[in-house]
Kinemage of the C-alpha trace (Angstrom):
@kinemage 1
@onewidth
@group {chain A} dominant
@subgroup {mainchain}
@vectorlist {calphas} color= white
{ca met a 1} P -67.406 33.575 33.732
{ca ala a 2} L -64.843 32.032 31.426
{ca thr a 3} L -63.358 34.640 28.958
{ca thr a 4} L -61.624 34.375 25.404
{ca asp a 5} L -58.849 36.647 24.655
{ca trp a 6} L -59.559 39.293 21.904
{ca lys a 7} L -57.367 38.002 19.318
{ca thr a 8} L -59.168 34.459 19.485
{ca arg a 9} L -62.395 36.101 19.109
{ca leu a 10} L -61.473 37.982 16.101
{ca tyr a 11} L -59.741 35.130 14.362
{ca arg a 12} L -62.822 33.036 14.916
{ca ala a 13} L -64.953 35.496 13.284
{ca tyr a 14} L -62.472 36.518 10.593
{ca val a 15} L -64.511 36.046 7.660
{ca ser a 16} L -68.074 37.075 9.146
{ca thr a 17} L -66.306 40.315 10.388
{ca gly a 18} L -65.313 41.089 6.825
{ca gln a 19} L -61.478 40.498 7.084
{ca gly a 20} L -60.960 37.761 4.666
{ca gly a 21} L -62.253 35.138 2.537
{ca gly a 22} L -64.354 37.554 0.131
{ca asp a 23} L -62.589 36.285 -3.107
{ca ala a 24} L -63.332 32.666 -2.430
{ca gly a 25} L -67.053 32.816 -3.071
{ca ala a 26} L -66.119 34.137 -6.459
{ca gly a 27} L -63.767 31.273 -7.373
{ca tyr a 28} L -60.721 33.459 -6.441
{ca gly a 29} L -61.156 35.559 -9.537
{ca ala a 30} L -60.204 38.927 -8.192
{ca thr a 31} L -56.884 38.046 -6.928
{ca arg a 32} L -56.121 35.734 -9.927
{ca pro a 33} L -53.930 38.140 -12.068
{ca tyr a 34} L -51.567 39.029 -9.050
{ca leu a 35} L -51.361 35.491 -7.541
{ca glu a 36} L -50.707 33.966 -11.041
{ca arg a 37} L -48.003 36.649 -11.621
{ca val a 38} L -46.252 35.800 -8.300
{ca ile a 39} L -46.295 32.023 -9.281
{ca ala a 40} L -44.897 32.812 -12.796
{ca arg a 41} L -42.326 34.961 -11.549
{ca his a 42} L -41.109 33.198 -8.382
{ca val a 43} L -42.162 29.746 -8.123
{ca pro a 44} L -39.786 27.131 -9.812
{ca ala a 45} L -41.372 25.584 -12.979
{ca asp a 46} L -41.017 21.970 -11.576
{ca arg a 47} L -44.693 20.931 -10.778
{ca ala a 48} L -43.343 18.132 -8.429
{ca ile a 49} L -41.722 20.483 -5.765
{ca arg a 50} L -43.193 20.594 -2.229
{ca ile a 51} L -45.052 23.738 -1.424
{ca leu a 52} L -46.336 24.775 2.129
{ca asp a 53} L -48.515 27.767 2.485
{ca leu a 54} L -48.591 28.966 6.186
{ca gly a 55} L -51.690 31.125 7.144
{ca cys a 56} L -53.237 30.319 3.605
{ca gly a 57} L -56.538 31.765 4.388
{ca ala a 58} L -59.236 30.598 2.204
{ca gly a 59} L -56.704 29.099 0.040
{ca gly a 60} L -56.406 31.385 -3.092
{ca met a 61} L -52.830 30.857 -3.710
{ca leu a 62} L -53.077 27.055 -3.351
{ca tyr a 63} L -56.123 27.242 -5.822
{ca trp a 64} L -54.170 28.853 -8.529
{ca leu a 65} L -51.071 26.698 -7.842
{ca lys a 66} L -53.309 23.719 -8.359
{ca arg a 67} L -54.667 25.026 -11.400
{ca arg a 68} L -51.240 25.507 -12.846
{ca gly a 69} L -50.342 21.725 -12.280
{ca tyr a 70} L -48.398 21.769 -8.836
{ca arg a 71} L -49.233 18.678 -6.952
{ca asp a 72} L -47.470 18.475 -3.727
{ca leu a 73} L -49.330 21.347 -1.752
{ca ala a 74} L -50.225 21.927 1.775
{ca gly a 75} L -51.785 24.809 3.574
{ca val a 76} L -52.527 25.638 7.297
{ca asp a 77} L -54.691 28.358 8.755
{ca gly a 78} L -55.865 29.263 12.217
{ca ser a 79} L -59.413 30.459 11.289
{ca ala a 80} L -61.957 27.643 10.969
{ca glu a 81} L -64.210 29.993 8.703
{ca met a 82} L -61.317 30.394 6.241
{ca val a 83} L -60.606 26.719 6.303
{ca ala a 84} L -64.258 26.061 5.593
{ca leu a 85} L -64.089 28.288 2.753
{ca ala a 86} L -61.165 26.545 1.199
{ca his a 87} L -62.960 23.018 1.561
{ca ala a 88} L -65.927 24.520 -0.292
{ca asn a 89} L -63.823 25.249 -3.289
{ca gly a 90} L -62.281 21.706 -3.316
{ca leu a 91} L -59.085 22.408 -1.215
{ca asp a 92} L -58.719 19.606 0.957
{ca glu a 93} L -55.150 20.334 1.400
{ca val a 94} L -55.851 23.061 3.767
{ca val a 95} L -56.155 21.991 7.421
{ca leu a 96} L -57.064 24.052 10.475
{ca gly a 97} L -54.090 24.467 12.670
{ca asp a 98} L -51.269 26.440 14.060
{ca ile a 99} L -48.213 27.682 12.147
{ca gly a 100} L -45.559 27.016 15.041
{ca ala a 101} L -46.889 23.474 15.391
{ca thr a 102} L -46.963 22.832 11.820
{ca leu a 103} L -43.348 23.883 11.232
{ca thr a 104} L -42.295 21.536 14.417
{ca ala a 105} L -43.924 18.536 12.811
{ca thr a 106} L -42.526 19.311 9.334
{ca ser a 107} L -39.097 17.488 8.685
{ca ala a 108} L -36.049 19.721 8.159
{ca gly a 109} L -34.943 20.436 4.599
{ca ser a 110} L -38.258 18.813 3.124
{ca val a 111} L -39.974 21.865 1.501
{ca asp a 112} L -39.097 23.869 -1.640
{ca val a 113} L -41.207 26.878 -1.412
{ca cys a 114} L -42.949 28.401 1.760
{ca phe a 115} L -45.573 31.016 1.406
{ca val a 116} L -46.297 33.466 4.072
{ca met a 117} L -48.714 35.789 2.724
{ca asp a 118} L -50.341 38.554 4.792
{ca val a 119} L -49.097 36.536 7.950
{ca leu a 120} L -46.020 38.196 9.414
{ca glu a 121} L -47.959 41.409 10.242
{ca his a 122} L -49.987 39.464 12.951
{ca leu a 123} L -47.010 38.448 14.825
{ca glu a 124} L -45.256 39.876 17.713
{ca arg a 125} L -41.377 40.459 17.550
{ca gln a 126} L -40.540 36.908 19.019
{ca glu a 127} L -43.018 35.179 17.149
{ca leu a 128} L -41.728 36.739 13.864
{ca phe a 129} L -38.288 35.196 14.671
{ca asp a 130} L -39.672 31.750 15.705
{ca val a 131} L -41.859 31.455 12.498
{ca cys a 132} L -38.928 32.693 10.287
{ca asp a 133} L -36.370 30.345 12.022
{ca gly a 134} L -38.883 27.507 11.732
{ca ile a 135} L -39.338 28.124 7.867
{ca phe a 136} L -35.695 28.496 7.422
{ca arg a 137} L -35.277 24.851 9.001
{ca val a 138} L -37.875 23.148 6.933
{ca leu a 139} L -36.558 24.538 3.506
{ca arg a 140} L -34.341 22.788 1.427
{ca pro a 141} L -30.830 24.310 0.394
{ca gly a 142} L -31.871 26.710 -2.501
{ca gly a 143} L -35.561 26.689 -1.247
{ca arg a 144} L -37.324 29.893 -1.006
{ca ile a 145} L -39.764 31.947 1.208
{ca ile a 146} L -42.061 33.989 -0.461
{ca leu a 147} L -43.986 36.586 1.772
{ca his a 148} L -46.404 39.492 1.398
{ca val a 149} L -46.785 42.259 4.099
{ca pro a 150} L -48.098 45.727 4.856
{ca asn a 151} L -45.373 48.293 3.395
{ca ala a 152} L -44.831 50.986 6.057
{ca gly a 153} L -43.108 53.099 3.461
{ca gly a 154} L -46.138 52.804 1.106
{ca leu a 155} L -48.305 55.802 0.343
{ca phe a 156} L -51.315 53.894 1.894
{ca gly a 157} L -49.412 51.534 4.084
{ca ala a 158} L -51.141 52.840 7.239
{ca lys a 159} L -54.456 51.963 5.863
{ca val a 160} L -53.388 48.118 5.766
{ca arg a 161} L -51.558 48.345 8.897
{ca phe a 162} L -54.643 49.709 10.893
{ca ser a 163} L -57.313 48.050 8.800
{ca asp a 164} L -57.169 44.778 11.118
{ca leu a 165} L -57.139 44.750 14.809
{ca thr a 166} L -55.017 41.636 14.806
{ca his a 167} L -52.139 43.518 12.924
{ca glu a 168} L -49.035 44.018 15.162
{ca gly a 169} L -46.971 45.861 12.918
{ca ala a 170} L -45.806 46.683 9.144
{ca phe a 171} L -42.435 46.506 7.408
{ca thr a 172} L -40.105 48.159 4.991
{ca ser a 173} L -37.659 46.449 2.454
{ca ile a 174} L -35.040 47.188 4.929
{ca ser a 175} L -36.554 45.654 7.945
{ca ile a 176} L -37.584 42.638 5.857
{ca arg a 177} L -33.980 42.166 4.829
{ca gln a 178} L -32.995 42.742 8.547
{ca leu a 179} L -35.501 39.992 9.806
{ca leu a 180} L -34.718 37.377 7.012
{ca gly a 181} L -30.948 38.186 7.158
{ca ala a 182} L -30.785 37.431 10.861
{ca cys a 183} L -32.765 34.116 10.332
{ca gly a 184} L -29.977 33.006 7.849
{ca phe a 185} L -31.651 33.729 4.527
{ca gly a 186} L -29.559 34.565 1.640
{ca glu a 187} L -30.317 36.965 -1.150
{ca val a 188} L -33.710 38.990 -0.200
{ca arg a 189} L -35.578 40.485 -2.994
{ca cys a 190} L -38.350 42.973 -2.432
{ca phe a 191} L -41.051 43.989 -4.863
{ca glu a 192} L -43.737 46.651 -5.329
{ca asp a 193} L -47.368 45.629 -5.793
{ca arg a 194} L -47.961 47.359 -9.020
{ca pro a 195} L -51.207 46.898 -10.611
{ca val a 196} L -51.279 43.986 -13.016
{ca pro a 197} L -52.628 44.750 -16.315
{ca his a 198} L -55.258 42.086 -17.601
{ca gly a 199} L -58.000 44.203 -19.201
{ca val a 200} L -58.646 47.914 -20.209
{ca val a 201} L -59.353 49.114 -16.595
{ca ser a 202} L -56.455 47.374 -15.044
{ca ala a 203} L -54.092 48.622 -17.749
{ca leu a 204} L -55.302 52.074 -17.204
{ca arg a 205} L -54.678 51.513 -13.453
{ca ala a 206} L -51.304 50.671 -14.205
{ca val a 207} L -50.579 53.707 -16.249
{ca leu a 208} L -51.964 55.966 -13.639
{ca trp a 209} L -49.829 54.243 -11.028
{ca glu a 210} L -46.818 55.033 -13.280
{ca ile a 211} L -47.627 58.445 -13.688
{ca gly a 212} L -49.071 59.378 -10.019
{ca ser a 213} L -46.023 57.772 -8.286
{ca ala a 214} L -43.415 59.641 -10.274
{ca pro a 215} L -43.368 62.536 -8.446
{ca ile a 216} L -43.014 60.896 -5.104
{ca arg a 217} L -40.178 58.822 -6.487
{ca leu a 218} L -38.460 62.202 -7.333
{ca leu a 219} L -39.092 63.452 -3.942
{ca his a 220} L -37.472 60.474 -2.481
{ca ala a 221} L -34.514 60.910 -4.928
{ca ala a 222} L -34.061 64.456 -3.660
{ca glu a 223} L -33.831 63.364 -0.106
{ca thr a 224} L -31.960 60.213 -0.670
{ca gly a 225} L -30.215 60.283 -3.773
{ca ser a 226} L -31.972 57.072 -5.027
{ca leu a 227} L -35.120 56.576 -7.040
{ca glu a 228} L -35.410 53.168 -5.439
{ca cys a 229} L -38.421 53.028 -3.280
{ca ile a 230} L -41.546 50.832 -2.754
{ca leu a 231} L -44.663 53.065 -2.652
{ca ser a 232} L -47.423 50.229 -2.750
{ca gln a 233} L -49.462 49.600 0.354
{ca asn a 234} L -48.215 46.149 0.572
{ca leu a 235} L -44.816 44.577 -0.693
{ca leu a 236} L -43.644 41.140 -1.759
{ca ala a 237} L -40.434 39.810 -0.674
{ca val a 238} L -38.527 36.531 -1.916
{ca ala a 239} L -35.510 35.017 -0.113
{ca thr a 240} L -33.604 31.906 -0.570
{ca val a 241} L -31.714 29.357 1.707
{ca pro a 242} L -28.144 29.368 0.873
{ca trp a 243} L -26.590 26.104 -0.381
{ca arg a 244} L -24.692 24.636 2.519
């Protein structure tokens, strides 16, 4: 009897097993504050830039980019269920496909921004380098990679790391800089996923996060001599391709 490997089975049922796509049915409203903050802070203002979203899922990032006027958009995901959700929300820019094959088919130096949100944790070590090398190749000089990964140093990072059977690992700001630096990227900036105030409840969450995390930061400073630490369960990183 023919068998299918376990990871393929899980990706085929990624939405129906509760691992993704829930926000798509509500018009991507739940993730809007966070995604719009990422766009406002880290995506160039020029609406004509070329943006590629690898492992775009149901297309939440592309949806809000499109709403903000960005026009040259493309997304790829390996889950047919996710792609179907994206198409149901009018995102014809999303196609079913493989990240590696997409990068190979993309011309060198032709992309301005490449999103890799909640993707790298699914890859094995060699795949990590293959994908990041491919992204470096397709980005223009000055182009940037924007990625989101589980934070191994976060207070609840293990929850994210082990919440999905397809996850292969988690990262810290140090290991992300190690990976991207080895692939040729220049400055790498890492950011904590703090609550985004957009109403009374979210503003209260933001205040509680600041108050509740302060003692942990002090403990970190006592051990390391630095208050600089990322405690959220995920982290965001942005890196650029040097001018050459």
